[in-house]
C-alpha positions, 0 to 999 in steps of 0.5 A: 489562498492568502490576503496578507500583505505582501510587504509585511506578514506580521507572524506575531499578529497572526499568533496573537489572533489565534491566542484571542480567538481561542479566548473569544471564539468569535472573529468579529470580537477578536477584530474589535480588540485589534481595532481598539489597539490600532485606535490607541496606537494612533490616538484617533478620537473619530475613525472611518472604516477606510481608516482602520483599514490602513491601520490594521495593514500598517500595524499588523499587516492585515491586508484585503479585509473586507470593508463590510467585516471591518465596519460590521465589526465597528458597529458592534465595538462598545467603545465606538459609537456611529455618527449620526451626521457623517456616514460611516463615521464613529467616535471613540468613547473614552469611557472604558476605552482603555479597559483591559489594555495593559492585557491585550499590550502584555499579549502583543509583546509576548507574541513578538518576543516569541516570534523573534526568538524563532527568527534568532533560532532559524538564522542560527540554523541557516548559519549551521546549513551554510546558507549563503549570505545568512547574515545580510538576510534581514528580519523582515525578509526571514519573516516573509519566508516564514510566513510564506510557507506557514500561510501559502505552503509554497515550499520550492525555494532553498530557503523555504526547504530550510525553513521546514527543515528547521521546524522539524528539527526544533519542535520546541518552537512548534507551539509558537508557529502553530499560533501563527498557522492557525491565525492565518486560517482564520484570517484567510476565512474573513478574506473570502466573505464580504459579509460577516454574518456568513463568515462561518456559513455556506449560502448554497450548496457547495460541490467539491470535486476531487482529484485522483491523488485525494481519492488514493489518500483516502484509500491509504495508497499514499501512507497513514498521514494523507489517509488521516487528512482524508478521514479529517476532510470527510468527517468535518463535512459530514458534521456540516452536513448533519447540522444542515440536514436537521434543519433543511433536509438535504446535505449542504456539501457534495463530493464528486469527480469528473469522468476523467478522473474515473478514467485516470483511476482506471488507467492507474490500475491498469499501469499497475498490472503492466508492472506486476506482469513485467511489461512496465517499469515502477516509478519509485516517486509514485507512493500510490503505484508502489503500494499497489504493486507491493501489494498485489502479487497477481493481476486478481489481486489488482482486480479485487483491490480495484473493486474495493477502491470503487466500493470505498468511494461509493461508501464515502458518498463521491458521486459522478459529475453528469454535466457535460456541456462545459463546450457549449456556445453559452459556455464560451465566455467562461472558457479559460483553456488558453496557451497563455496559462500554460506558457506561463508555467515555463517550458517543460517536457512533452508529458509535462505540457500534456499534464498542464493541459489536463489540469487546465481543463479541470479548472476550466470545468469548475469556472464554467460551473460557477458562471456568474456567481459572486466568487469573491465570496467563499460562502457562495462559490458553489464549486471547487476543485480539490487537489494536492498536485503542485501544478493544478494549484500553481495553475489556479494561482496564475488564472487567479492573478490574471483574471479573477483578481481577489476571487476564491481560487478555482483550486485548493489543497485538501489542508486549506479546505479542511481548515476553512470547513472546519472553522465553520464549526467553531471549535476553537484551536486546542489539542483535543479538536484541532485537525492532524492537516492543521499541525505545522510539523506535519505540514513541514513534512509534507512539504519535504516529502512533496520536494523529495519525491521531485527529486527522486522523479528526476533522479529517475528520469535521468537514470533512465536515460542512462540505463538500460531498464532491463538490465539487472544492474540498474533494477539492483542498484540505482532503483533499489536505492530510489525505492528503499533507502530514499524515505518520502513518506511524511510520517517517515519525515522525523527529526531522526531521519538521516534524510531530513538532516540532509534535505538541504543537499538533497541531490547529493544525499540521493546520489550518495545513497545510490553509491551506498546501494552500489557498494552494498551490491558489489559486497552482495555479489561477492558474497553471492559468488562465494556462496555460489562457489561453495554451493557448486563444490558442495553439489559436486561432492554430493554428486561424486558420493551419489555417483559412488553409492550409485556404482556400489548399489549396482554391483550389489544388485548385480551380486544380489541378482546373480545369487538370486538366480542360483537360488532359483536353479538350486531350487528348481533341482531341489523341487525336480528330486522332490517331485521325482522321489514323490513319483516314484513312490506313487508309481510303485505303490500303485504298481504293487498294489495292482500286481498284488491284486491281479496275482490274487485274482490270477491265485483265486482263479486257479484254486476256484477250478480245483475243488480242494482248494477253493477255501484257501483261494478264498481266504487268500483273496481275502487277505490281500483285499484286507491289505488293501483296505488297510492302506486305504482308509477314506473315500479321498484315499480310494479315490487316489488309490484308484487314481493311482492305478491309472498312472501307468495308463494316463498321462493326464493322471500323471500331470495332475499328480505333478501339480499337486506334488509342486503346489505341496513343495511350494507351500513348504519351500516359499520363494522370497521376492527379489525385493526382499531378498535384495534388501536382506542382502544389502544389510549383510553386506 
C-alpha cells in the first residue's frame, strides 16, 4: 500500500517526514514545512496546488498525494495568501517566510547524510556476500531496493534478501531506517485520504476479515513474535473502539471471519490429528501445525486445544460473517473471480492453483461487500481482508493494478493495517508507544522467516518425491534437519544466528544441514549399534548367570525336598513309636486295673460265703478300691479310666485315644512348612 514515486523514492525525505511528525504531531504541519522548502528551492512567489504537487514529487519523491491534502495544507500555511482573483492560486508572503529555514535545511542535510552512510554500509555488505556486479549498482537503484522492502515489504529478490540480512546484522543503522519506515507509514495514510480532515478518522464502521494464519498468530501457534503482533492489533482496535463508543454507543471496527475460514481451521485440526495418529506426515514449514503436533500427545489433547482456540476467538470479539448472497445476479458487476488474475500469478502446481482460486474468492467477497463505496478513501472502504499469505497479497496487488487503479487494496497484511489504525491514535513515534510490528529489524526477521519457510517447503516437496515417507531413513535425516536444524521463527533470526549469516546461500545451507544431520545420524547409528552389542552381550551374560542360578537352585530344591521327605519319614517312625508306647501303657494300665477289680470282687465273693473271713474280704475290697481311687483323682480321670476299661472291647475308644495322642505328639513335635525349611536349608548350604 504505497504511493511513492517508482522513479525516486527518497529515503531521506521519509526519514525527515518522521522527524518532523515527532515535533509537530500534525501531518498537515509537516506537509507545510515540506511545501515551504520546495517553494524556497524553486524560488517561486506564486504557486498553485498542481505546481506544488510536482515540486514535492521532484524534490522529495512524494507521488500521488491527494490534491485536497495539498490544498488544505496551503490554506493553513502562514506564509501563503490565497489570491482573490485567481482560483487555487496562492502568493508567498515574504515576511516570516524564511523563519527557521536554517533549522529545516540542517535537518534535510542530516537526513541525507544518514541515508548516504546506510547506502555505503549496504554496498560493503553486498561486496562481502559476493553479490554480482555490486560496483555497477547505482545509488538510486540501491535506494529504491531498500525502500521497496521498507515500504512495500517485498522480499522475493536476492538483493532484498541481502538487504534484510544487512538490517539484522547491522543494528547500528536501525534508528535511521526506522525513521524511513515511520515516514512511509504517515505518507501512506495521506495517500488514501483525499480529505485532510478525515486523515486520522474513519467515516463509517470498518469490518476486518481475518485469514486463517492471523487467527493462529493470536493463539500463539506461530511463536511469540506473531502473537505480539496480533495483541498489538487487537489493543489498537480496542483503543479506537473505546473512544468511538464513548460518543456513539457502538464499536467502529469489527473483526470477522468468513465461513470458509472456520472450515479451514476445522480441517487444520483434523490434519493435526492424522499426523499425531501416524496417518499423515508433518510438513516442517508449517509452524502452526508443528506447534499443534508437538504440544499434543493424544487426539484428546487436540480436542481440548481446539475448544480453547474457539473460546479465544469468541473472547476477542471475532464473529462469523452471515452474509452469503455473493453470487446473486445483483452482485455480478462486482465479481472479480477471473482466470485472468489467476494466470497473472504464473504457472504453478495443482495445489498452488487451488489455493489461488480460494484466495481470489476471499478478495471477491470483499469487493462485493464494498460495492459502490469510495475505494480511494481508507476512511470509507468499510471492508478489508487481513492476511499474511504472500499469494493473497500478490493477488490483491494484481487486482488493484488491473481494475482498481489507486484504490485501497482489497487485502493488506497485519503490520500495515495495525500501523494505519495506530496512526489514527496520534501517539507519535517513540520507544514507549511505537508498536513492535513497526520495528524494522522485526520486519526483516519476518521477511527472512518467510523466505526460509518457502525454501523449506520446496526442499520438503523435493524430498518427498525422492524418498519413501514411511522409511526410517527419511524421518531420521532429511525431515529432522528441516524441522530441528533450520530455524524459521522470526525471533530465532538474530544477528548471532548461523542461518542469518548464510541466508544469501540458503538452499546450500539447507542441503549442508541435511548432510550434517546424515553424518550425525551415521555416528549415532554406530554408537547405537555398539551400545546394542554391549547390551546384547550383557544380556547374554545375565541370562547365563540366571540359568546357572536357576540350575543350582533347582538342585538345592531337589535336595531340600529329599531332606524334607526324610524328616517326614523319620517323624512318622517317631510318631508311631510314641503312639505305640502310649497305647501299650494305657492298655496295660486299664487291664491291670480291671484284673485287680475282678480279683478283688471274686475274692470278696468267696470270702463272703465263709463266715469267718467276711471281715477280711471286706478289708481287701476296700483296699483295692482305695488303690483305684488314689489313681483316679478327678472327674476327668474317672471318665478316662472308665473309657480305658472299654479299650479291650471298643474300637471307637481306641481310635479316639490314638487321635488325642496324635494331637499331643504334633503339639510337642511341630513340623515346619517346606518354604521355611527350604530357606533355612539354602542358607546353610
